[in-house]
N, C-alpha and C positions, 0 to 999 in steps of 0.2 A: 521631290522635296516635300517635307511634311507641311501640311496646311496648319497655320497658326490656330491655336485653340479658339481665340476670339472670333476668327473668321468662320469656324465651324458653327459656333453658337449664333453668330449673326446670320449665316446662311439658313440655319434652321428657322429662326424667327422670320426672316424675309420670305421663306417658302410658305410659312403659315399665313403671313399677310397676303401674299399673292393668291393663296387658295381660299381666302375669305374666312379662314378659321379665326383670325384676329381681324375683325372688321375695323374700318375707320372709326376713330374715337375711343378705341379700347385703351384703357390705362394699363401700361405694362408694369411689371414688378420694379421695385426700387433697385438701385444698383446692388445694394447688399443682398436683397432677396434673390435677385438674378444670380449673384455669385453663389449663394447657398444652393439654389436649385440645380445649377450646372457644375458645382464643385470647382469653381474657379475663383481667382482672387478678385477683390473689389476693383482693383485697377484694371483687370482684364474685362470685367463687366462694363467699366467705363469705356473701354475701347470698342466693345460690342455696340453700345449705343451711339458712340461717335461714328462708327462705320455706317450704321443704319440711318443716322441723321444726314451724313454726307450723301447717301444714296437717295435722300428725299423721302424715306419711308416712315420716319418717326420725327417727332418734334419734342424737345425737352423744354419744360417751362419751370423756371425757378420757383420753388415752394409748392408746386402742384404735381410734378411728376413728368413721366415720359408717355406720350400718346401716339397711337398709330395715326398717321396723317391720311387725310382724304386726298386722292390724287386725280380727282375728276377735272380739276382745273378751274373751279369756281371760287377759289380762294387766292389770296396773295396780291402782289403788286400788278401783275399783268394777267388778270383773270379772263376766262372765256366769256365772250359776249353773246354767244348763241345758246339758247335754251333748248332742251330736247323736245319741248312742247311749245305751242304758241305762247308768245310772251304775254303775260298779264300786266306786269309793271316792272319798270327799271328803276330801282332805288339805289343803284350803284353810281349814278352820275347825274348831276344837275344840269338840265337843259330847259330853263324856264322860258316859255313863250306865251304871249297873250293871244287870245282868239283872233284879234283883228290885225295882227302884225303882217300877215301876208298882203292884205290890202294896203297897209301903210307902206310896205316895201314897194309895191307896184306904183303907188302914187309918187314916191320919192324918186324911183328910177325914171319915171316919165319926166319929172321936173329936171333931173340931171341931164336927160337926153335932149330937153328942149332949150337948154340955155348954154351959152358959151361955145367953146371949141370942144366938141365931144371927143375928138381924137386925142386931146390932152390926157384923157383918162387911160390911154394906152401907153403913155410914157412912164418911165421908171421913176419912182420916188427916190430922192437922195437918202442916204443913210441917216436915220433919225427923223426924217420928214421935212416938209416945207413949213414955212412960218404960219400959214393959215391954219393948218391942222394943229400945230403946236399951240397956237394962240387959243384955239377952241378948247383944247384940254386945259390950258392954264386958266382960262376964264371959268370953266366948269369947276376946277379945283378950288377956286376962291370960296365957293359955297361949302367946301368940305375942310376948311381950315388951313389951306395951303396957298401961300402967296409967293409965286415965283415968276420970273420972266419966261416968256415962251421959249427962249433959247435953252433953258434948263430942262425942257420937256423933250424926251427922245421917244419917238413913235416906234412901236414894235408890232409884230404879227401875233398879238395876244400876250397874256400874262406869263405863260410858260416860256416863251421866247425871251421876254424881258428878264425873267429869273436866270435863264441860262446865259444870256448876254452879260448880265451883271457879274455873275460868279466867274464867267470866263475872263472878264476884264480885270477883276481885282483879286482873285484867288488862284495862285499857282498850284500845280499838282502837288499834293501832300499837305496843302494848307488845312488848318483846323477851322471848321465851321460849326459853331454852336447852334443847336436846334433843340426843340422840345423832344422829349423822349417819344412822344406820339405826335407826328407832324404830317404835313401835306406830302403825299407820295412823290409829287413832281420834283421836290428838292432832293429826294433820294435818287431819282433817276439822273439828275444833273450831276450829283456828287459821284455816282458810279462812273459816268461817262468821262468826267474831268478829273477823276482820281483824287477827290477831296476827302478828307476825313471828317465824318460827322461826329461831333462830341455831344452826347445826349445830356440834356438838362431835365431833371425830373419835372413832370407837369401833370396836372389833373384838371378836372373841370372848373377849378378855381383859378388856374393860371400857372405860369412858369415859376419855379422855385428860384427866386432871385438871389437868395443867399448862396445857393449851390452854384449859380452862374458866377457870382462874385469869386467864389473859391476856385472855380474852373479857370477863370481869366487870370487869377493870381498865380495859378500853378502851371498853366500851359499857354503857348503863344497863339491865342485865338485871333484869327484874322477877321472873321465875319460872324455876325449873329443874324440868323434868319428867324423871323418871328411874324406872327399874325396877331397883333394886339386887339383887333376888333373882329369878333365872330370867328374865332379860331376854327380851322378845319383840321381835325374832325371834332374837337372837344367842345366847341361852342362858347368858350369863355370870352369876356371882354375885360381887358386890363383896366383897372381903375386909374385915375389921374395920378395918384401918388406913386403907383408902381411904374407908370410911364415916365415920370420925372426921374425916378430912381434908375430906371433902365438907361435913360439918356445920359445921366451923370456917370453911370458905371462904364458905359461905352467910351466916354471921353477919358475917363481915368485910366483905362487900359488900352486906349487907342484902337478900339474895335469898330469896324464898319458895320452898319446896320442895313439889312434888307428887310423892308417893311412890306409884307404882302397885304394889299388892300382890296383884293378882288371882291370880297363880300362886304366891305365896309359901308357901302351905300345903303345897306339894309338897316343899319343902326347908326344914323348920322349924329353929329354933335359931340363926338369924342375928339380930343386933341391928338392929331397924328404925331408919331415920333418924329416925322420929318420936320414938323414945326418946332419941336423941342431941340433937335440936333441936326439942323439942315446941312451942316458942313460934312457930315459923315453918314447920312441916311439916303438910301436909294428907295424911293417909294414906287412900288410896282402895282399897277392897276390894269384893268381891261374892261371891255364892255360885254364879255361873254355871259355874265349873269344878269346884267342890267338891261342890255339890248337884245343880243342874240349870240349864241355860241359860234354860229357859222360865219360871223363877220370877220373874226380873227383880227381884231384891232385892239392894241394895248398901248401902254405908255410907261415910261420910267421917268420920274423926277430925279435928276442926278445932281449931286453936289457940283458946284461950278468947277472946282479944281479937277474933277474926275470925268467931266463930260466928254472931253476928247478921247479919253481912254475907252469910254463906253462906246462911242461912235466907231472906233477902230475895231472893237470886238464885234459890233453888229455888222460892220462891213465884211469882216472875215467869215462870218457864218452864213448870212443870207441876204445881206445888203439892207433889207428893210421890209416894209409891208407893202401890200397891194394898193396902188393908186385908187382903184375903185373902192376898196374897203375904207380908205382914208376919206374919200369924198362922201361916202354914205354916212360914216360915223360923224364926220364934221357937220354934215347937214343936220343930223338928229341932235347933236350936242348944242347947236345954235338956234334951232327953230322950235324948241320946247318939247320935242318928242322924247328926248332922253329923260327930262324931268317927269313927264307923264308916265313913262315906262317904269321909272324907279318907284314912283308912288304906287303904281299898280303892283309891282313886285313886293313892296313892303306889305301891302294889304294881303296879297296872296300868301306870302311866307308866314305871316301871322296866323292866317286861317288854317293853313296846312299843319302848322306846328300845334295848333289847338286840337286838330283831328288826331295827330299822332299821340299827343299827351292823353287824350281820352281813350283811344284804342289800346294803348300800351300801359294803361293804369295797372299798378301792382307789380310791374316789372322795373328793373333798374335802368330806366330810360332817363337820360339827361340831355337837355337842349336849351339853348337860349330862346326865349319866345319870339325873337325877331329873325331867327335863323331858318335856312332851308335844310339844315343838317341836324342829325340827332345821333347820340352815342348810346348804344344799347349793350350794357354789360350782362353777360349770360351766367346762369348758374353753372357750377363746375361740371355738372352732369351733361350739359348741352355744349358740345364742342363747336366752336365758331365755324370751322371748315365743314363739318358734317351738316350743320344747320344750313350753311350757304348752299351746299350741294342739294339738300332736300328741297330748299326753296326754289332753286333753279329748275329742278325737276317738276315743280309746280308752276313754272313760268315767271318766277320772281327773282330778280337779280339784286344782290346786296354786296357790300364790300366788307371783307374780314379785316380784323385789327392788324394782322401781320403786314398789310399794305402800308400801314402808318408807323409801325414800330421801328425805332432806331437803336434798340438794344435787344439783347437775347431774351429779355423778359417781355413776352408778347401778351398783352391783355386778352382775355377771353371775351371778345366783344365784337359787335358789328357796327358799322357806320351806315346810317340810313340817309339817303339823299331824297328829299321829298318833292322836288320841283317838277320832275318830268311827267309823271302819269296824270291822266285826267283824275279829278278828285274822287270820282266814284271808284275808279280802279285803285287809287291810293288807299281808300278805306278797305277794300277787299284784301289788298296786299298786307296792310297792317294787321288785319284780323287773322290772316293766315300765319303771319310771323308770330303774333301773340299766342295763337293756338299751339303752334309747334314748340314754342319755348315753355309754355305752361305744362306741357306733357312731361318735361324733364324736371320740373320743380318738385321738391320733396312732398309738398302737400298734395300734389296731383297723383302720387303713387299710392296704391292700396297698402294698408298696414298689414 
């Protein structure tokens, strides 16, 4: 059987990619230029690039062209975590900890061991938690603009489980979930597992395009809106009060449920939560992974009263609930002032790290909220995000590429920088290395 012409051309390009003749980051000819070069139709050239894209060898970006992909594994949603050299800094994931937290944990565990019936910590938590833990969260949330009964608080093993539990409870397979065009990767993972359709709403560092969201909801049966109104991950924006009120009204008008991700909200307090504006339809998802410690795996969902039992059933079906020991530890810190102290420390730390990033990345297209642990770094076209990520990994620095966050085929040429994990001295070194590598690709840096 004769091999189709598009396959012959695709095999030729693939062979040159494997041989290193076309290295990662190479911009390939336009569809029309490829057609002319090989004497094929433009439609056949499109088939060539489609085949190479499906093989994971190239990526097409609307308005920019088709590029050879880096396949080292340091880009994308599930990137490699091991660097080929000793790690200098991990800027791909935020794990903020204070220097004295080990001692604090030791003291708290001793206190827990010295009081009451210790064997009770070996018993299983009921789905959603017990009243003491729920009440501790409800009291804590009073300081963040949310006034709910403890029974409306459902305890989870972290924010990601809370997100998965909510979407599993209220969104059937095939349901349409509206999200920012650039959004938290965890919602992409949940959507893929639960066969949900993510409908992208244009967004940038100023926020979500609410006019577009309005048109989307009028045109399609949107079941759920997932959003992060305070310190968006990764773009860093904070929605203003007017936009929050408009979003709540829009959700009521189109009968859309809201999932409000508030994991980073403690860093920028004082904003009215969507939950307070539309409590009958908003699931407020939080955790202590950034405020206390990522290893505690304690989170919570504030659920609308009418949907609480549905949420509990979803939690029971997946993992039952969270660890009794994690609940005891988090409850103690929420009630004895430790959580408040840690949050204050995190806010000061995030502000200082963001100032360092702004200084070291001056002159680049770096955007971040001054209170955030995250930053969005748009690259010049000549600097491909996957290639830069690979080069940085080879220098011991991990970053996250924009394709991990994109929910459309148009992938920004950008990196997200998570600033919380490294020691500050290591963070400065990493930021300087990032800036140096990017500036090498900027037009002004090239000889005339």
